[in-house]
C-alpha positions in Angstrom: 88.8 99.0 96.2 88.2 96.8 98.8 91.0 94.5 99.7 89.5 91.8 103.0 90.6 88.7 103.6 92.3 86.7 106.2 95.4 87.5 108.4 97.8 86.5 107.0 96.9 87.0 103.7 99.2 89.5 102.0 96.0 92.0 101.7 99.0 94.5 102.1 101.2 93.2 99.2 98.5 93.2 97.5 97.6 97.1 98.6 101.1 98.1 97.8 101.4 96.9 94.3 98.2 98.4 93.3 99.3 101.6 94.9 102.3 101.6 93.7 100.8 100.2 89.9 98.3 103.7 90.4 101.3 105.7 90.8 103.5 104.6 88.2 100.5 104.6 85.3 100.5 108.2 86.3 97.8 108.7 88.7 99.0 111.6 91.2 98.8 110.1 95.0 95.9 113.1 96.0 93.9 110.9 93.6 94.0 108.4 95.4 92.9 107.2 99.3 94.6 104.6 101.5 93.2 103.8 104.5 95.5 101.4 106.9 95.3 100.6 110.2 97.4 102.8 112.6 101.2 105.1 111.9 103.6 101.8 112.7 101.4 100.7 109.0 101.0 103.4 106.9 104.8 103.8 107.5 105.4 100.6 106.9 103.6 101.4 103.6 105.3 103.9 102.5 108.5 102.9 103.2 107.3 99.6 100.5 105.7 101.3 98.4 108.8 103.9 97.4 110.7 100.8 96.8 107.9 100.0 94.1 108.2 103.2 92.5 109.6 103.4 89.2 108.8 107.1 88.7 109.8 110.5 89.7 108.2 110.7 93.5 108.7 114.6 94.4 105.2 113.9 97.5 108.2 112.1 98.5 
Protein backbone atom coordinates (compact mmCIF):
# COMPACT_ATOMS: atom_id res chain seq x y z
CA UNK A 1 0.00 0.00 0.00
CA UNK A 2 1.29 3.46 -0.86
CA UNK A 3 -0.16 6.46 0.96
CA UNK A 4 0.21 9.72 -0.94
CA UNK A 5 -1.25 13.15 -0.27
CA UNK A 6 -0.64 16.80 0.36
CA UNK A 7 0.84 18.28 3.52
CA UNK A 8 -1.54 18.05 6.49
CA UNK A 9 -3.76 15.47 4.78
CA UNK A 10 -3.53 13.01 7.71
CA UNK A 11 -1.33 10.50 5.84
CA UNK A 12 0.54 9.55 9.00
CA UNK A 13 -2.68 9.05 10.97
CA UNK A 14 -4.00 6.76 8.23
CA UNK A 15 -0.73 4.81 8.18
CA UNK A 16 -0.71 4.41 11.97
CA UNK A 17 -4.32 3.20 11.95
CA UNK A 18 -3.69 0.70 9.16
CA UNK A 19 -0.46 -0.55 10.75
CA UNK A 20 -2.13 -1.04 14.14
CA UNK A 21 -5.05 -2.78 12.42
CA UNK A 22 -2.65 -5.25 10.77
CA UNK A 23 -0.80 -5.90 14.05
CA UNK A 24 -4.06 -6.30 15.97
CA UNK A 25 -5.23 -8.85 13.38
CA UNK A 26 -2.22 -11.04 14.17
CA UNK A 27 0.21 -10.12 11.40
CA UNK A 28 3.79 -10.02 12.70
CA UNK A 29 5.54 -6.64 12.65
CA UNK A 30 8.50 -8.36 11.00
CA UNK A 31 6.30 -8.98 7.93
CA UNK A 32 5.43 -5.27 7.45
CA UNK A 33 7.70 -2.59 6.02
CA UNK A 34 7.03 0.99 7.13
CA UNK A 35 9.21 3.85 5.90
CA UNK A 36 9.20 7.24 7.61
CA UNK A 37 11.14 10.35 6.69
CA UNK A 38 13.35 10.77 9.78
CA UNK A 39 13.98 9.49 13.31
CA UNK A 40 11.74 12.11 14.93
CA UNK A 41 8.80 10.94 12.84
CA UNK A 42 9.80 7.32 13.53
CA UNK A 43 9.63 7.82 17.29
CA UNK A 44 6.27 9.57 17.04
CA UNK A 45 4.97 6.80 14.76
CA UNK A 46 6.01 4.13 17.27
CA UNK A 47 4.45 5.93 20.24
CA UNK A 48 1.15 6.55 18.45
CA UNK A 49 1.03 2.97 17.16
CA UNK A 50 1.60 1.50 20.62
CA UNK A 51 -1.38 3.52 21.88
CA UNK A 52 -3.63 1.82 19.30
CA UNK A 53 -2.51 -1.76 19.90
CA UNK A 54 -4.95 -4.14 21.54
CA UNK A 55 -2.66 -7.19 21.32
CA UNK A 56 0.33 -8.00 23.50
CA UNK A 57 3.18 -6.15 21.81
CA UNK A 58 6.18 -8.39 22.53
CA UNK A 59 8.22 -6.46 19.95
CA UNK A 60 8.00 -3.18 21.90
